[in-house]
ZANUDREN-134614 format. One record per residue (C-alpha): residue number from 1; residue in three letters; x, y, z. Coordinates in steps of 0.25 Angstrom, whole numbers, plus 5000, padded with zeros to 4 digits. Layout:
BEGIN
i = NUM; aa = ala; X = X; Y = Y; Z = Z
...
This chain:
BEGIN
i = 1; aa = met; X = 4913; Y = 4860; Z = 5190
i = 2; aa = val; X = 4908; Y = 4874; Z = 5186
i = 3; aa = glu; X = 4914; Y = 4880; Z = 5199
i = 4; aa = arg; X = 4927; Y = 4873; Z = 5196
i = 5; aa = ala; X = 4928; Y = 4879; Z = 5182
i = 6; aa = arg; X = 4925; Y = 4893; Z = 5188
i = 7; aa = gln; X = 4936; Y = 4891; Z = 5198
i = 8; aa = leu; X = 4946; Y = 4887; Z = 5187
i = 9; aa = leu; X = 4942; Y = 4899; Z = 5178
i = 10; aa = arg; X = 4943; Y = 4908; Z = 5190
i = 11; aa = arg; X = 4957; Y = 4902; Z = 5193
i = 12; aa = arg; X = 4962; Y = 4904; Z = 5179
i = 13; aa = phe; X = 4957; Y = 4918; Z = 5178
i = 14; aa = ser; X = 4964; Y = 4921; Z = 5191
i = 15; aa = ile; X = 4977; Y = 4915; Z = 5185
i = 16; aa = ala; X = 4976; Y = 4923; Z = 5172
i = 17; aa = arg; X = 4973; Y = 4936; Z = 5180
i = 18; aa = glu; X = 4985; Y = 4933; Z = 5189
i = 19; aa = gly; X = 4994; Y = 4930; Z = 5177
i = 20; aa = leu; X = 4989; Y = 4943; Z = 5170
i = 21; aa = ala; X = 4992; Y = 4951; Z = 5183
i = 22; aa = ile; X = 5006; Y = 4946; Z = 5184
i = 23; aa = ala; X = 5009; Y = 4948; Z = 5169
i = 24; aa = val; X = 5004; Y = 4963; Z = 5171
i = 25; aa = asp; X = 5012; Y = 4965; Z = 5183
i = 26; aa = ser; X = 5025; Y = 4959; Z = 5176
i = 27; aa = leu; X = 5023; Y = 4969; Z = 5164
i = 28; aa = ala; X = 5020; Y = 4981; Z = 5173
i = 29; aa = ala; X = 5033; Y = 4978; Z = 5181
i = 30; aa = asn; X = 5041; Y = 4979; Z = 5168
i = 31; aa = arg; X = 5034; Y = 4990; Z = 5160
i = 32; aa = leu; X = 5045; Y = 4995; Z = 5152
i = 33; aa = arg; X = 5050; Y = 4981; Z = 5148
i = 34; aa = ala; X = 5035; Y = 4977; Z = 5144
i = 35; aa = thr; X = 5034; Y = 4990; Z = 5136
i = 36; aa = leu; X = 5046; Y = 4988; Z = 5128
i = 37; aa = thr; X = 5043; Y = 4974; Z = 5126
i = 38; aa = thr; X = 5030; Y = 4977; Z = 5119
i = 39; aa = leu; X = 5036; Y = 4987; Z = 5109
i = 40; aa = gly; X = 5037; Y = 4976; Z = 5098
i = 41; aa = ile; X = 5022; Y = 4973; Z = 5100
i = 42; aa = val; X = 5019; Y = 4988; Z = 5099
i = 43; aa = ile; X = 5026; Y = 4990; Z = 5086
i = 44; aa = gly; X = 5020; Y = 4978; Z = 5080
i = 45; aa = ile; X = 5005; Y = 4981; Z = 5084
i = 46; aa = val; X = 5007; Y = 4996; Z = 5080
i = 47; aa = thr; X = 5012; Y = 4991; Z = 5066
i = 48; aa = val; X = 5000; Y = 4981; Z = 5064
i = 49; aa = val; X = 4989; Y = 4990; Z = 5069
i = 50; aa = leu; X = 4994; Y = 5002; Z = 5061
i = 51; aa = met; X = 4995; Y = 4994; Z = 5049
i = 52; aa = ile; X = 4981; Y = 4989; Z = 5051
i = 53; aa = thr; X = 4975; Y = 5003; Z = 5054
i = 54; aa = ile; X = 4982; Y = 5009; Z = 5041
i = 55; aa = ile; X = 4977; Y = 4997; Z = 5032
i = 56; aa = gln; X = 4963; Y = 4997; Z = 5038
i = 57; aa = gly; X = 4962; Y = 5012; Z = 5035
i = 58; aa = leu; X = 4968; Y = 5010; Z = 5021
i = 59; aa = asn; X = 4958; Y = 4999; Z = 5019
i = 60; aa = gly; X = 4946; Y = 5008; Z = 5023
i = 61; aa = ala; X = 4951; Y = 5019; Z = 5014
i = 62; aa = phe; X = 4954; Y = 5010; Z = 5002
i = 63; aa = glu; X = 4940; Y = 5004; Z = 5003
i = 64; aa = arg; X = 4933; Y = 5018; Z = 5003
i = 65; aa = glu; X = 4941; Y = 5022; Z = 4991
i = 66; aa = ile; X = 4940; Y = 5009; Z = 4983
i = 67; aa = ala; X = 4925; Y = 5010; Z = 4985
i = 68; aa = gly; X = 4925; Y = 5021; Z = 4975
i = 69; aa = ile; X = 4930; Y = 5012; Z = 4964
i = 70; aa = gly; X = 4919; Y = 5002; Z = 4966
i = 71; aa = ser; X = 4920; Y = 4987; Z = 4968
i = 72; aa = his; X = 4909; Y = 4985; Z = 4957
i = 73; aa = thr; X = 4916; Y = 4993; Z = 4946
i = 74; aa = leu; X = 4926; Y = 4990; Z = 4936
i = 75; aa = tyr; X = 4934; Y = 5001; Z = 4929
i = 76; aa = val; X = 4939; Y = 4998; Z = 4914
i = 77; aa = gln; X = 4951; Y = 5007; Z = 4912
i = 78; aa = lys; X = 4963; Y = 5009; Z = 4903
i = 79; aa = phe; X = 4973; Y = 5007; Z = 4915
i = 80; aa = pro; X = 4972; Y = 4996; Z = 4926
i = 81; aa = trp; X = 4972; Y = 5001; Z = 4941
i = 82; aa = met; X = 4984; Y = 4992; Z = 4944
i = 83; aa = met; X = 4994; Y = 4994; Z = 4933
i = 84; aa = his; X = 5004; Y = 4983; Z = 4931
i = 85; aa = gly; X = 5014; Y = 4984; Z = 4919
i = 86; aa = asp; X = 5018; Y = 4995; Z = 4909
i = 87; aa = phe; X = 5009; Y = 5007; Z = 4911
i = 88; aa = phe; X = 5011; Y = 5011; Z = 4896
i = 89; aa = asn; X = 5003; Y = 4998; Z = 4892
i = 90; aa = phe; X = 4991; Y = 5003; Z = 4900
i = 91; aa = arg; X = 4993; Y = 5017; Z = 4895
i = 92; aa = asn; X = 4993; Y = 5012; Z = 4880
i = 93; aa = arg; X = 4979; Y = 5005; Z = 4882
i = 94; aa = pro; X = 4968; Y = 5011; Z = 4873
i = 95; aa = asp; X = 4959; Y = 5020; Z = 4881
i = 96; aa = leu; X = 4945; Y = 5015; Z = 4885
i = 97; aa = thr; X = 4933; Y = 5022; Z = 4878
i = 98; aa = val; X = 4918; Y = 5023; Z = 4880
i = 99; aa = arg; X = 4916; Y = 5012; Z = 4870
i = 100; aa = glu; X = 4922; Y = 5002; Z = 4879
i = 101; aa = ala; X = 4913; Y = 5007; Z = 4891
i = 102; aa = thr; X = 4902; Y = 5004; Z = 4882
i = 103; aa = ala; X = 4907; Y = 4990; Z = 4879
i = 104; aa = ile; X = 4908; Y = 4987; Z = 4894
i = 105; aa = ala; X = 4894; Y = 4992; Z = 4897
i = 106; aa = ala; X = 4889; Y = 4980; Z = 4889
i = 107; aa = val; X = 4896; Y = 4970; Z = 4898
i = 108; aa = pro; X = 4886; Y = 4962; Z = 4907
i = 109; aa = gly; X = 4886; Y = 4965; Z = 4922
i = 110; aa = val; X = 4891; Y = 4980; Z = 4920
i = 111; aa = glu; X = 4882; Y = 4990; Z = 4927
i = 112; aa = ala; X = 4888; Y = 5003; Z = 4923
i = 113; aa = val; X = 4899; Y = 5007; Z = 4914
i = 114; aa = val; X = 4905; Y = 5021; Z = 4916
i = 115; aa = pro; X = 4916; Y = 5026; Z = 4907
i = 116; aa = his; X = 4924; Y = 5038; Z = 4913
i = 117; aa = val; X = 4936; Y = 5046; Z = 4911
i = 118; aa = tyr; X = 4945; Y = 5055; Z = 4919
i = 119; aa = thr; X = 4953; Y = 5067; Z = 4917
i = 120; aa = ala; X = 4957; Y = 5080; Z = 4925
i = 121; aa = arg; X = 4954; Y = 5094; Z = 4922
i = 122; aa = ala; X = 4954; Y = 5108; Z = 4929
i = 123; aa = val; X = 4940; Y = 5112; Z = 4934
i = 124; aa = lys; X = 4935; Y = 5127; Z = 4936
i = 125; aa = his; X = 4923; Y = 5134; Z = 4942
i = 126; aa = gly; X = 4925; Y = 5149; Z = 4942
i = 127; aa = asp; X = 4938; Y = 5152; Z = 4949
i = 128; aa = arg; X = 4939; Y = 5139; Z = 4956
i = 129; aa = ser; X = 4946; Y = 5127; Z = 4949
i = 130; aa = ala; X = 4951; Y = 5113; Z = 4952
i = 131; aa = arg; X = 4962; Y = 5106; Z = 4944
i = 132; aa = arg; X = 4964; Y = 5091; Z = 4941
i = 133; aa = val; X = 4949; Y = 5088; Z = 4943
i = 134; aa = val; X = 4946; Y = 5074; Z = 4938
i = 135; aa = leu; X = 4936; Y = 5073; Z = 4927
i = 136; aa = val; X = 4928; Y = 5060; Z = 4926
i = 137; aa = gly; X = 4920; Y = 5059; Z = 4913
i = 138; aa = thr; X = 4910; Y = 5048; Z = 4915
i = 139; aa = thr; X = 4895; Y = 5044; Z = 4914
i = 140; aa = glu; X = 4883; Y = 5045; Z = 4922
i = 141; aa = asp; X = 4886; Y = 5031; Z = 4928
i = 142; aa = his; X = 4899; Y = 5035; Z = 4935
i = 143; aa = pro; X = 4892; Y = 5034; Z = 4949
i = 144; aa = arg; X = 4889; Y = 5020; Z = 4946
i = 145; aa = ile; X = 4904; Y = 5016; Z = 4947
i = 146; aa = ala; X = 4909; Y = 5027; Z = 4957
i = 147; aa = asp; X = 4904; Y = 5033; Z = 4970
i = 148; aa = leu; X = 4898; Y = 5046; Z = 4964
i = 149; aa = glu; X = 4887; Y = 5053; Z = 4972
i = 150; aa = pro; X = 4884; Y = 5067; Z = 4968
i = 151; aa = ala; X = 4883; Y = 5076; Z = 4981
i = 152; aa = ile; X = 4876; Y = 5087; Z = 4972
i = 153; aa = gly; X = 4869; Y = 5086; Z = 4959
i = 154; aa = arg; X = 4871; Y = 5074; Z = 4950
i = 155; aa = phe; X = 4880; Y = 5065; Z = 4943
i = 156; aa = leu; X = 4881; Y = 5065; Z = 4927
i = 157; aa = thr; X = 4869; Y = 5060; Z = 4920
i = 158; aa = ala; X = 4868; Y = 5052; Z = 4907
i = 159; aa = glu; X = 4864; Y = 5064; Z = 4900
i = 160; aa = asp; X = 4876; Y = 5071; Z = 4905
i = 161; aa = val; X = 4885; Y = 5060; Z = 4899
i = 162; aa = arg; X = 4877; Y = 5058; Z = 4886
i = 163; aa = his; X = 4877; Y = 5073; Z = 4882
i = 164; aa = arg; X = 4892; Y = 5075; Z = 4888
i = 165; aa = arg; X = 4887; Y = 5087; Z = 4896
i = 166; aa = leu; X = 4897; Y = 5096; Z = 4903
i = 167; aa = his; X = 4892; Y = 5091; Z = 4917
i = 168; aa = cys; X = 4900; Y = 5087; Z = 4928
i = 169; aa = val; X = 4900; Y = 5082; Z = 4943
i = 170; aa = leu; X = 4910; Y = 5087; Z = 4952
i = 171; aa = gly; X = 4917; Y = 5079; Z = 4963
i = 172; aa = ser; X = 4916; Y = 5085; Z = 4977
i = 173; aa = glu; X = 4930; Y = 5091; Z = 4978
i = 174; aa = val; X = 4929; Y = 5098; Z = 4964
i = 175; aa = ala; X = 4916; Y = 5104; Z = 4968
i = 176; aa = glu; X = 4922; Y = 5109; Z = 4981
i = 177; aa = arg; X = 4933; Y = 5115; Z = 4974
i = 178; aa = leu; X = 4925; Y = 5122; Z = 4963
i = 179; aa = phe; X = 4913; Y = 5125; Z = 4971
i = 180; aa = pro; X = 4917; Y = 5128; Z = 4986
i = 181; aa = asp; X = 4906; Y = 5138; Z = 4988
i = 182; aa = arg; X = 4894; Y = 5135; Z = 4978
i = 183; aa = pro; X = 4887; Y = 5123; Z = 4973
i = 184; aa = ala; X = 4893; Y = 5116; Z = 4961
i = 185; aa = leu; X = 4881; Y = 5110; Z = 4955
i = 186; aa = gly; X = 4877; Y = 5117; Z = 4942
i = 187; aa = ala; X = 4890; Y = 5125; Z = 4941
i = 188; aa = arg; X = 4899; Y = 5125; Z = 4929
i = 189; aa = ile; X = 4913; Y = 5121; Z = 4930
i = 190; aa = ser; X = 4925; Y = 5121; Z = 4920
i = 191; aa = ile; X = 4932; Y = 5108; Z = 4918
i = 192; aa = gly; X = 4944; Y = 5109; Z = 4909
i = 193; aa = gly; X = 4937; Y = 5121; Z = 4903
i = 194; aa = phe; X = 4924; Y = 5115; Z = 4900
i = 195; aa = pro; X = 4911; Y = 5119; Z = 4907
i = 196; aa = phe; X = 4904; Y = 5108; Z = 4915
i = 197; aa = arg; X = 4892; Y = 5110; Z = 4924
i = 198; aa = val; X = 4892; Y = 5103; Z = 4938
i = 199; aa = val; X = 4880; Y = 5093; Z = 4939
i = 200; aa = gly; X = 4885; Y = 5087; Z = 4952
i = 201; aa = val; X = 4895; Y = 5086; Z = 4964
i = 202; aa = leu; X = 4899; Y = 5072; Z = 4969
i = 203; aa = ala; X = 4900; Y = 5069; Z = 4984
i = 204; aa = glu; X = 4914; Y = 5068; Z = 4990
i = 205; aa = arg; X = 4920; Y = 5054; Z = 4986
i = 206; aa = gly; X = 4934; Y = 5055; Z = 4992
i = 207; aa = gln; X = 4947; Y = 5049; Z = 4987
i = 208; aa = ile; X = 4951; Y = 5036; Z = 4980
i = 209; aa = phe; X = 4966; Y = 5033; Z = 4982
i = 210; aa = gly; X = 4969; Y = 5047; Z = 4985
i = 211; aa = glu; X = 4962; Y = 5053; Z = 4973
i = 212; aa = ser; X = 4950; Y = 5062; Z = 4975
i = 213; aa = met; X = 4937; Y = 5058; Z = 4970
i = 214; aa = asp; X = 4931; Y = 5071; Z = 4972
i = 215; aa = asn; X = 4940; Y = 5079; Z = 4962
i = 216; aa = gln; X = 4932; Y = 5074; Z = 4950
i = 217; aa = ile; X = 4922; Y = 5079; Z = 4940
i = 218; aa = phe; X = 4913; Y = 5070; Z = 4933
i = 219; aa = leu; X = 4908; Y = 5073; Z = 4919
i = 220; aa = pro; X = 4901; Y = 5066; Z = 4907
i = 221; aa = leu; X = 4911; Y = 5057; Z = 4900
i = 222; aa = gly; X = 4908; Y = 5063; Z = 4886
i = 223; aa = ala; X = 4910; Y = 5077; Z = 4892
i = 224; aa = leu; X = 4924; Y = 5074; Z = 4897
i = 225; aa = phe; X = 4927; Y = 5068; Z = 4883
i = 226; aa = arg; X = 4921; Y = 5081; Z = 4876
i = 227; aa = cys; X = 4929; Y = 5091; Z = 4885
i = 228; aa = phe; X = 4942; Y = 5084; Z = 4888
i = 229; aa = gly; X = 4944; Y = 5074; Z = 4877
i = 230; aa = arg; X = 4940; Y = 5059; Z = 4875
i = 231; aa = his; X = 4954; Y = 5053; Z = 4872
i = 232; aa = arg; X = 4955; Y = 5047; Z = 4886
i = 233; aa = ser; X = 4953; Y = 5033; Z = 4891
i = 234; aa = ile; X = 4940; Y = 5031; Z = 4900
i = 235; aa = asp; X = 4938; Y = 5022; Z = 4912
i = 236; aa = ile; X = 4926; Y = 5013; Z = 4912
i = 237; aa = gly; X = 4919; Y = 5010; Z = 4926
i = 238; aa = val; X = 4910; Y = 4998; Z = 4925
i = 239; aa = arg; X = 4901; Y = 4994; Z = 4937
i = 240; aa = ile; X = 4897; Y = 4980; Z = 4938
i = 241; aa = ala; X = 4883; Y = 4976; Z = 4940
i = 242; aa = gly; X = 4881; Y = 4969; Z = 4954
i = 243; aa = ala; X = 4896; Y = 4969; Z = 4958
i = 244; aa = ala; X = 4899; Y = 4973; Z = 4972
i = 245; aa = ala; X = 4913; Y = 4968; Z = 4974
i = 246; aa = thr; X = 4925; Y = 4962; Z = 4966
i = 247; aa = gly; X = 4927; Y = 4947; Z = 4965
i = 248; aa = thr; X = 4929; Y = 4936; Z = 4956
i = 249; aa = thr; X = 4922; Y = 4924; Z = 4962
i = 250; aa = pro; X = 4910; Y = 4920; Z = 4954
i = 251; aa = gly; X = 4897; Y = 4924; Z = 4961
i = 252; aa = ala; X = 4905; Y = 4932; Z = 4971
i = 253; aa = pro; X = 4902; Y = 4947; Z = 4974
i = 254; aa = gly; X = 4910; Y = 4954; Z = 4963
i = 255; aa = ser; X = 4911; Y = 4942; Z = 4953
i = 256; aa = glu; X = 4902; Y = 4952; Z = 4944
i = 257; aa = ile; X = 4914; Y = 4961; Z = 4943
i = 258; aa = ala; X = 4924; Y = 4950; Z = 4939
i = 259; aa = ala; X = 4914; Y = 4945; Z = 4928
i = 260; aa = ala; X = 4911; Y = 4959; Z = 4923
i = 261; aa = arg; X = 4926; Y = 4962; Z = 4923
i = 262; aa = asp; X = 4928; Y = 4951; Z = 4913
i = 263; aa = glu; X = 4917; Y = 4955; Z = 4904
i = 264; aa = ile; X = 4922; Y = 4970; Z = 4904
i = 265; aa = val; X = 4936; Y = 4965; Z = 4900
i = 266; aa = gly; X = 4930; Y = 4957; Z = 4889
i = 267; aa = ala; X = 4921; Y = 4969; Z = 4884
i = 268; aa = met; X = 4933; Y = 4978; Z = 4885
i = 269; aa = arg; X = 4942; Y = 4969; Z = 4877
i = 270; aa = arg; X = 4931; Y = 4967; Z = 4866
i = 271; aa = ala; X = 4929; Y = 4983; Z = 4865
i = 272; aa = arg; X = 4944; Y = 4985; Z = 4864
i = 273; aa = gly; X = 4946; Y = 4974; Z = 4854
i = 274; aa = leu; X = 4956; Y = 4966; Z = 4862
i = 275; aa = arg; X = 4959; Y = 4952; Z = 4856
i = 276; aa = pro; X = 4961; Y = 4939; Z = 4865
i = 277; aa = gly; X = 4974; Y = 4939; Z = 4872
i = 278; aa = glu; X = 4976; Y = 4954; Z = 4871
i = 279; aa = pro; X = 4978; Y = 4961; Z = 4885
i = 280; aa = asp; X = 4967; Y = 4970; Z = 4890
i = 281; aa = asn; X = 4970; Y = 4985; Z = 4887
i = 282; aa = phe; X = 4961; Y = 4990; Z = 4898
i = 283; aa = ala; X = 4959; Y = 4988; Z = 4913
i = 284; aa = val; X = 4947; Y = 4984; Z = 4921
i = 285; aa = asn; X = 4949; Y = 4989; Z = 4935
i = 286; aa = glu; X = 4942; Y = 4987; Z = 4948
i = 287; aa = gln; X = 4942; Y = 4989; Z = 4963
i = 288; aa = ala; X = 4948; Y = 4976; Z = 4966
i = 289; aa = ala; X = 4961; Y = 4979; Z = 4959
i = 290; aa = ile; X = 4964; Y = 4991; Z = 4969
i = 291; aa = thr; X = 4959; Y = 4983; Z = 4981
i = 292; aa = gln; X = 4968; Y = 4972; Z = 4977
i = 293; aa = met; X = 4980; Y = 4981; Z = 4976
i = 294; aa = tyr; X = 4976; Y = 4988; Z = 4989
i = 295; aa = arg; X = 4976; Y = 4974; Z = 4996
i = 296; aa = gln; X = 4989; Y = 4971; Z = 4991
i = 297; aa = val; X = 4995; Y = 4984; Z = 4997
i = 298; aa = thr; X = 4989; Y = 4982; Z = 5010
i = 299; aa = ser; X = 4992; Y = 4968; Z = 5012
i = 300; aa = gly; X = 5007; Y = 4972; Z = 5009
i = 301; aa = val; X = 5006; Y = 4983; Z = 5020
i = 302; aa = tyr; X = 4999; Y = 4972; Z = 5029
i = 303; aa = ala; X = 5010; Y = 4962; Z = 5027
i = 304; aa = ala; X = 5021; Y = 4973; Z = 5030
i = 305; aa = gly; X = 5014; Y = 4978; Z = 5042
i = 306; aa = ile; X = 5012; Y = 4964; Z = 5048
i = 307; aa = gly; X = 5027; Y = 4961; Z = 5045
i = 308; aa = ile; X = 5031; Y = 4973; Z = 5053
i = 309; aa = ala; X = 5022; Y = 4970; Z = 5064
i = 310; aa = ala; X = 5026; Y = 4955; Z = 5065
i = 311; aa = ile; X = 5040; Y = 4959; Z = 5066
i = 312; aa = ser; X = 5037; Y = 4969; Z = 5077
i = 313; aa = leu; X = 5028; Y = 4959; Z = 5084
i = 314; aa = leu; X = 5038; Y = 4948; Z = 5083
i = 315; aa = val; X = 5049; Y = 4958; Z = 5090
i = 316; aa = gly; X = 5039; Y = 4962; Z = 5100
i = 317; aa = gly; X = 5035; Y = 4947; Z = 5103
i = 318; aa = ile; X = 5049; Y = 4943; Z = 5105
i = 319; aa = gly; X = 5051; Y = 4955; Z = 5114
i = 320; aa = ile; X = 5039; Y = 4950; Z = 5122
i = 321; aa = met; X = 5045; Y = 4936; Z = 5122
i = 322; aa = asn; X = 5058; Y = 4941; Z = 5127
i = 323; aa = ile; X = 5053; Y = 4949; Z = 5138
i = 324; aa = met; X = 5044; Y = 4938; Z = 5143
i = 325; aa = met; X = 5056; Y = 4928; Z = 5143
i = 326; aa = val; X = 5063; Y = 4938; Z = 5152
i = 327; aa = ser; X = 5050; Y = 4940; Z = 5161
i = 328; aa = val; X = 5050; Y = 4925; Z = 5163
i = 329; aa = val; X = 5064; Y = 4924; Z = 5167
i = 330; aa = glu; X = 5062; Y = 4936; Z = 5177
i = 331; aa = arg; X = 5050; Y = 4930; Z = 5183
i = 332; aa = thr; X = 5055; Y = 4916; Z = 5184
i = 333; aa = arg; X = 5054; Y = 4916; Z = 5199
i = 334; aa = glu; X = 5040; Y = 4922; Z = 5198
i = 335; aa = ile; X = 5035; Y = 4911; Z = 5189
i = 336; aa = gly; X = 5041; Y = 4900; Z = 5199
i = 337; aa = val; X = 5033; Y = 4906; Z = 5210
i = 338; aa = arg; X = 5020; Y = 4907; Z = 5202
i = 339; aa = lys; X = 5022; Y = 4892; Z = 5198
i = 340; aa = ala; X = 5025; Y = 4888; Z = 5213
i = 341; aa = ile; X = 5012; Y = 4894; Z = 5218
i = 342; aa = gly; X = 5004; Y = 4887; Z = 5207
i = 343; aa = ala; X = 5005; Y = 4894; Z = 5194
i = 344; aa = thr; X = 5004; Y = 4885; Z = 5182
i = 345; aa = his; X = 5012; Y = 4885; Z = 5169
i = 346; aa = arg; X = 4999; Y = 4890; Z = 5162
i = 347; aa = thr; X = 4998; Y = 4902; Z = 5172
i = 348; aa = ile; X = 5013; Y = 4906; Z = 5170
i = 349; aa = leu; X = 5011; Y = 4904; Z = 5155
i = 350; aa = gly; X = 4999; Y = 4913; Z = 5155
i = 351; aa = gln; X = 5005; Y = 4924; Z = 5164
i = 352; aa = phe; X = 5017; Y = 4926; Z = 5154
i = 353; aa = leu; X = 5009; Y = 4925; Z = 5142
i = 354; aa = thr; X = 5000; Y = 4936; Z = 5148
i = 355; aa = glu; X = 5012; Y = 4944; Z = 5150
i = 356; aa = ala; X = 5016; Y = 4943; Z = 5136
i = 357; aa = val; X = 5002; Y = 4946; Z = 5130
i = 358; aa = ile; X = 5000; Y = 4958; Z = 5139
i = 359; aa = leu; X = 5014; Y = 4963; Z = 5134
i = 360; aa = cys; X = 5009; Y = 4962; Z = 5120
i = 361; aa = leu; X = 4996; Y = 4967; Z = 5122
i = 362; aa = ile; X = 5002; Y = 4980; Z = 5128
i = 363; aa = gly; X = 5010; Y = 4981; Z = 5115
i = 364; aa = gly; X = 4998; Y = 4978; Z = 5107
i = 365; aa = ala; X = 4990; Y = 4989; Z = 5114
i = 366; aa = leu; X = 5001; Y = 4999; Z = 5113
i = 367; aa = gly; X = 5003; Y = 4996; Z = 5098
i = 368; aa = phe; X = 4989; Y = 4997; Z = 5095
i = 369; aa = leu; X = 4988; Y = 5011; Z = 5102
i = 370; aa = ile; X = 5000; Y = 5016; Z = 5095
i = 371; aa = ala; X = 4995; Y = 5011; Z = 5082
i = 372; aa = leu; X = 4982; Y = 5018; Z = 5084
i = 373; aa = gly; X = 4988; Y = 5031; Z = 5087
i = 374; aa = ala; X = 4998; Y = 5030; Z = 5075
i = 375; aa = gly; X = 4986; Y = 5027; Z = 5066
i = 376; aa = arg; X = 4978; Y = 5039; Z = 5071
i = 377; aa = leu; X = 4990; Y = 5048; Z = 5069
i = 378; aa = ile; X = 4992; Y = 5042; Z = 5055
i = 379; aa = asp; X = 4977; Y = 5045; Z = 5052
i = 380; aa = his; X = 4979; Y = 5059; Z = 5057
i = 381; aa = leu; X = 4992; Y = 5062; Z = 5050
i = 382; aa = thr; X = 4990; Y = 5055; Z = 5036
i = 383; aa = glu; X = 4979; Y = 5051; Z = 5027
i = 384; aa = leu; X = 4981; Y = 5037; Z = 5029
i = 385; aa = pro; X = 4968; Y = 5030; Z = 5034
i = 386; aa = ile; X = 4969; Y = 5023; Z = 5047
i = 387; aa = ser; X = 4958; Y = 5013; Z = 5052
i = 388; aa = thr; X = 4960; Y = 5005; Z = 5065
i = 389; aa = pro; X = 4949; Y = 4994; Z = 5066
i = 390; aa = pro; X = 4945; Y = 4990; Z = 5080
i = 391; aa = trp; X = 4951; Y = 4975; Z = 5078
i = 392; aa = val; X = 4965; Y = 4981; Z = 5077
i = 393; aa = val; X = 4965; Y = 4982; Z = 5093
i = 394; aa = ala; X = 4962; Y = 4968; Z = 5095
i = 395; aa = phe; X = 4972; Y = 4964; Z = 5084
i = 396; aa = ala; X = 4983; Y = 4972; Z = 5090
i = 397; aa = leu; X = 4981; Y = 4966; Z = 5104
i = 398; aa = gly; X = 4978; Y = 4952; Z = 5099
i = 399; aa = phe; X = 4990; Y = 4952; Z = 5091
i = 400; aa = ala; X = 4999; Y = 4957; Z = 5102
i = 401; aa = ser; X = 4993; Y = 4947; Z = 5112
i = 402; aa = met; X = 4996; Y = 4936; Z = 5102
i = 403; aa = val; X = 5011; Y = 4941; Z = 5101
i = 404; aa = gly; X = 5011; Y = 4940; Z = 5116
i = 405; aa = leu; X = 5006; Y = 4926; Z = 5117
i = 406; aa = leu; X = 5015; Y = 4921; Z = 5106
i = 407; aa = phe; X = 5028; Y = 4928; Z = 5111
i = 408; aa = gly; X = 5025; Y = 4926; Z = 5126
i = 409; aa = phe; X = 5022; Y = 4911; Z = 5126
i = 410; aa = leu; X = 5036; Y = 4907; Z = 5126
i = 411; aa = pro; X = 5040; Y = 4915; Z = 5138
i = 412; aa = ala; X = 5027; Y = 4911; Z = 5145
i = 413; aa = trp; X = 5029; Y = 4896; Z = 5142
i = 414; aa = arg; X = 5043; Y = 4898; Z = 5148
i = 415; aa = ala; X = 5038; Y = 4904; Z = 5160
i = 416; aa = ala; X = 5027; Y = 4893; Z = 5162
i = 417; aa = arg; X = 5038; Y = 4882; Z = 5161
i = 418; aa = ile; X = 5047; Y = 4887; Z = 5172
i = 419; aa = asp; X = 5050; Y = 4877; Z = 5183
i = 420; aa = pro; X = 5044; Y = 4884; Z = 5196
i = 421; aa = ile; X = 5056; Y = 4878; Z = 5204
i = 422; aa = glu; X = 5066; Y = 4883; Z = 5195
i = 423; aa = ala; X = 5059; Y = 4897; Z = 5194
i = 424; aa = leu; X = 5058; Y = 4898; Z = 5210
i = 425; aa = arg; X = 5074; Y = 4896; Z = 5210
i = 426; aa = tyr; X = 5076; Y = 4907; Z = 5199
i = 427; aa = glu; X = 5083; Y = 4919; Z = 5204
């Protein structure tokens, strides 16, 4: 019984190998026709693979940049990050103040509250200067809501903030521009005409959405108000205790953020004297809003790319079917001879399906190689991030094989159903 099973297995393997050899010989005999037939498959696979590599690269870059915002942090601000409606309605909202930050600090589940404000000024040291440097007036707790790590010196202390000292911490880009050949620590610089002493230099942070995070200077909030005026709206960063991700399901990771958000909204409404039914005149922003918008954009790109690829693959599949139909007609006598000497319907069906799959695999492999080269060229010539995950190879070849099976089945079925007597008479 075992020996019989082995013989059957060997026989089927021999038939499959013979069918593969015949399919390869047939394609080799018509190289030009086979190459032209695969063009539709090539274009479809190039489209799909390029779309995947670009979006995967964008995903990686987006995750690195969005990490700087913090999934465990809420930002209470005058303007929402995603604005809908009349801009002037948002602009006319009352400014946020430190008093409201104090009200938020009393909310249960809040670990840290950091009021901060932004402005831009020219900075000088000796004969060197930097224009449009972003000044961040903040407190000693700012590193708790942002990725700030001093490479040299220290960050602001509670004493700096309490006494409104003219101390500052430089971003790495500002330090390099003002102090290219000497240490910045302890030096005095002029910010908008006011003398500040450098107490620290931050490690390089990179960019977020194209904006440099290293072209910044951090100084005590009170010092910024004293030097550059306090008639400006502050932003309030709120770190939620025990939160690690954004979510809304009770008990799930991130449900702390949803609960704290509701408490913060209530505290802000009370601090601003809003009556029931009146709309909020502030915004509570979080990382999830940007992530949601990004996913909507990328899903649209995916849909468009898949649509283009589907059309290309449909055209390519129809071309495969057409050529295979022609091949069946041309090789009718060959099919009759093979059936006359014992080839079964299954053998003939497998032979022509193999031919169609090989054609599509060739197109898939060519498409993947072209997309890989195009991706590297894009990566070299532009700032667009490119990432090709290993599974794309299997996806490209597997998808091409599926197209071959789908569009090659009808010609293969027709070949398998040919009457051997009529096929032997065919001229």
